[in-house]
C-alpha positions in Angstrom: 206.7 33.4 -43.8 203.7 31.2 -44.4 203.7 29.4 -47.7 200.3 29.3 -49.4 198.8 25.8 -49.8 198.7 24.5 -53.4 195.2 24.1 -54.7 194.1 20.6 -55.6 193.7 21.5 -59.2 195.7 24.3 -61.0 194.7 25.8 -64.3 197.7 25.1 -66.6 197.0 27.8 -69.2 196.7 30.5 -66.5 200.0 29.4 -64.9 201.7 29.5 -68.3 200.2 32.9 -69.1 201.4 34.4 -65.9 204.8 32.8 -66.4 205.0 34.7 -69.8 204.0 38.0 -68.1 206.7 37.5 -65.4 209.3 36.6 -68.0 208.6 39.6 -70.1 208.6 41.9 -67.1 212.2 40.9 -66.3 213.5 40.8 -69.9 215.3 44.0 -70.9 214.6 43.8 -74.6 211.6 42.7 -76.8 211.7 39.0 -77.6 209.9 36.7 -80.1 207.6 33.8 -79.5 210.2 31.1 -80.2 212.6 32.5 -77.6 209.8 32.8 -75.0 208.6 29.2 -75.7 212.2 27.9 -75.4 212.9 29.9 -72.2 209.8 28.7 -70.5 209.7 25.2 -72.0 206.3 25.8 -73.6 204.9 24.4 -76.8 205.3 27.0 -79.5 201.7 26.9 -80.7 200.4 27.1 -77.1 202.8 30.0 -76.3 201.7 31.9 -79.4 198.0 31.5 -78.5 198.7 32.7 -74.9 200.5 35.7 -76.2 197.6 36.6 -78.5 195.3 36.5 -75.5 197.7 38.6 -73.4 198.0 41.2 -76.3 194.2 41.4 -76.5 194.0 42.1 -72.7 196.8 44.7 -73.1 199.1 42.9 -70.7 201.5 42.4 -73.5 202.4 44.5 -76.6 203.2 43.0 -80.0 205.5 44.8 -82.4 204.5 43.7 -85.9 207.6 45.0 -87.5 210.0 43.0 -85.4 207.6 40.2 -84.4 208.5 40.6 -80.8 206.7 41.1 -77.5 207.1 43.4 -74.5 205.2 44.0 -71.3 202.0 46.1 -71.8 200.4 49.1 -70.1 197.6 46.9 -68.9 199.9 45.4 -66.3 200.6 48.9 -65.0 196.9 49.5 -64.6 196.5 46.4 -62.5 199.5 47.3 -60.4 198.1 50.9 -60.0 194.8 49.5 -58.6 196.6 47.3 -56.1 198.8 50.2 -55.0 195.9 52.6 -54.7 194.1 50.1 -52.4 197.2 49.7 -50.3 197.5 53.5 -50.0 193.9 53.8 -49.0 194.5 51.2 -46.2 197.5 53.2 -45.0 195.5 56.4 -45.1 192.7 54.9 -42.9 195.0 53.3 -40.4 195.1 56.3 -38.0 191.3 56.3 -38.0 191.1 52.7 -37.0 193.7 53.2 -34.2 191.8 56.2 -32.8 188.5 54.3 -32.8 190.0 51.3 -31.1 191.7 53.4 -28.4 188.9 55.9 -27.8 186.1 53.3 -27.5 188.0 50.2 -26.3 186.9 48.1 -29.3 188.5 46.3 -32.2 188.3 48.5 -35.3 188.2 46.9 -38.7 188.2 48.0 -42.3 186.3 45.9 -44.9 186.7 46.0 -48.6 183.9 45.1 -51.0 184.9 42.4 -53.5 183.1 40.4 -56.2 180.4 37.8 -55.6 178.8 40.0 -52.9 181.5 39.4 -50.3 183.7 41.7 -48.2 187.2 41.0 -47.0 189.0 42.3 -43.9 191.9 44.4 -45.1 193.0 46.1 -41.9 192.4 45.9 -38.1 193.4 47.9 -35.0 193.2 46.4 -31.6 192.6 48.1 -28.3 194.8 47.6 -25.2 192.3 45.5 -23.2 193.5 42.2 -21.9 190.4 40.5 -23.4 189.3 41.7 -26.8 187.7 40.4 -30.0 190.2 39.2 -32.6 189.7 38.9 -36.3 192.2 37.8 -39.0 193.2 40.0 -41.9 192.0 38.3 -45.1 188.8 37.0 -43.5 185.8 37.1 -45.8 182.1 37.5 -45.0 178.9 37.7 -47.0 178.3 41.3 -47.9 174.9 41.7 -46.1 175.8 40.1 -42.7 176.0 41.9 -39.3 176.2 45.7 -39.0 178.4 46.2 -42.0 175.9 44.3 -44.1 173.1 46.6 -43.1 175.2 49.5 -44.3 176.0 47.8 -47.6 172.3 47.1 -48.1 171.3 50.6 -47.3 173.3 52.0 -50.2 172.5 49.2 -52.6 169.9 49.2 -55.4 168.3 46.0 -54.2 164.5 45.9 -53.7 163.2 44.5 -50.5 162.3 41.3 -52.4 165.8 40.9 -53.7 167.3 41.8 -50.3 165.1 39.2 -48.6 166.5 36.6 -50.9 170.1 37.5 -49.9 169.4 37.7 -46.2 167.5 34.4 -46.1 170.8 32.7 -47.1 172.9 34.2 -44.3 173.9 32.3 -41.2 173.4 34.1 -37.9 173.7 32.8 -34.3 170.6 34.8 -33.4 169.4 36.4 -36.6 166.7 39.1 -36.9 163.6 38.5 -38.9 163.6 40.2 -42.2 161.2 43.0 -41.1 163.6 43.9 -38.3 166.6 43.7 -40.7 164.9 46.0 -43.2 164.0 48.5 -40.5 167.6 48.6 -39.4 168.7 49.1 -43.0 166.4 52.1 -43.4 167.7 53.5 -40.1 171.2 53.6 -41.7 170.0 56.4 -44.0 168.7 58.4 -41.1 171.6 58.2 -38.6 174.5 57.1 -40.9 175.6 53.9 -39.1 174.3 50.4 -38.4 174.3 48.3 -35.2 174.2 44.6 -34.7 173.5 43.6 -31.1 174.6 40.0 -30.9 172.7 38.8 -34.0 175.7 37.6 -36.0 177.6 36.3 -32.9 175.9 36.1 -29.5 177.5 38.3 -27.0 179.3 40.4 -29.6 178.1 43.7 -30.9 179.2 45.5 -34.1 178.8 49.1 -35.2 179.5 50.0 -38.8 179.4 52.9 -41.4 179.9 52.7 -45.1 182.5 54.4 -47.2 180.9 55.4 -50.5 182.1 56.3 -54.0 181.0 59.2 -56.1 177.8 57.3 -57.2 176.7 56.8 -53.6 177.6 53.1 -53.7 179.4 51.4 -50.8 183.0 50.3 -51.5 184.3 49.9 -47.9 182.9 49.7 -44.4 184.5 50.6 -41.1 183.3 48.4 -38.3 183.9 48.4 -34.5 183.5 45.1 -32.6 183.2 44.6 -28.9 181.6 42.5 -26.2 177.9 43.4 -25.8 178.2 43.5 -22.0 180.8 46.3 -22.3 178.8 48.5 -24.8 175.7 50.2 -23.4 173.3 52.3 -25.4 175.3 55.5 -24.8 178.6 53.9 -25.7 177.1 52.5 -28.9 175.6 55.9 -29.9 179.0 57.6 -29.3 180.8 54.9 -31.2 178.3 55.0 -34.1 178.5 58.8 -34.5 182.3 58.7 -34.4 182.5 56.0 -37.1 179.8 57.7 -39.2 181.7 61.0 -39.1 185.0 59.4 -40.0 183.4 57.3 -42.8 181.8 60.5 -44.2 185.1 62.3 -44.1 186.9 59.4 -45.8 184.2 59.2 -48.5 184.6 62.9 -49.2 188.4 62.5 -49.4 188.4 59.5 -51.7 185.5 60.3 -54.0 184.5 63.9 -53.4 181.2 62.7 -52.0 180.1 62.1 -48.4 177.1 60.0 -47.2 173.8 61.5 -48.1 171.5 60.8 -45.2 167.7 61.3 -44.8 167.4 60.5 -48.5 165.0 58.3 -50.3 167.5 56.2 -52.2 168.7 52.6 -52.5 166.7 50.2 -50.4 164.6 53.0 -48.8 162.9 53.9 -52.1 161.3 50.4 -52.4 158.5 49.4 -50.2 157.9 45.8 -49.0 
C-alpha cells in the first residue's frame, strides 16, 4: 500500500473538522461539545465553532433539547455520490475491456471534475506486448486531445471563449484553432473525436462523450494507440464503436443519448 505524501502545509481547521466527523461516525450515542473537545484534545471554543459549521453543512445534527451532536444526513449524501461514481465505473468496465480487446488499444474512462479538468478513473489494456500505458488518477486539462474536442462540442462556450482555453494548452504538435474548432463541430456530426498525434506525437486518441440529461458532458471514453497501427479504416471503426457505447451509456445513466447533427453548444456560435 502506498502512503500518500503529506502536503507541505495542512489546514488545521479542516483536519479538526474531519476529526469531529470521524469521531461522531464511530460514536454509538449523541455526545456534547465538552466530551468531543476532550476526546479530540481540542479547544472547547474552537470545537464549538467547528460543530456549528458542520451543523450548517448538514454533516452533523444538533439536538437542542439534550445539547448533543450526532452524525448528519449530509454525510450520507456525500457517500452516496462516491458510491454512485464507483458503481458507474464498474458498470462501464466491460465496455472498456471489449474496446481494448476488439481494437488492440488502451481504453480509458475519464471523469469531469472541477476547474475544467478530467481525471482518469479506469483503464483496460490490450494484450499487445507494446502498448500505451496511463495511470489511474492522472489529470488532464478538459479541452486537450480527442476527449477535449468532445467536451468542447457539448459545452456552452463561444468560439472566443474556447479559443482562450485552447491557447493555454500544451501540445507536442498542436492544431491551430481553426482546425481545432472544425474538429469540435465534426463531433456533433459523427459522434466522436480524433486526435492524430497532436497531443503526443506518434500516439492517436479517439473519444466520445457520455452526457447527462441536459446534454452536458460528464465523462468521456477514449481509446489510445500508436498512430502507425491505426489507419483510417481502423479509426473509423473504433470511433463508431466508442460512439455507440457512449450513447448507450448516456441513455442508461441519464435517459438521454447524444443528439447529433444538432445546432447546439459550440456549433451554434460562429467565429
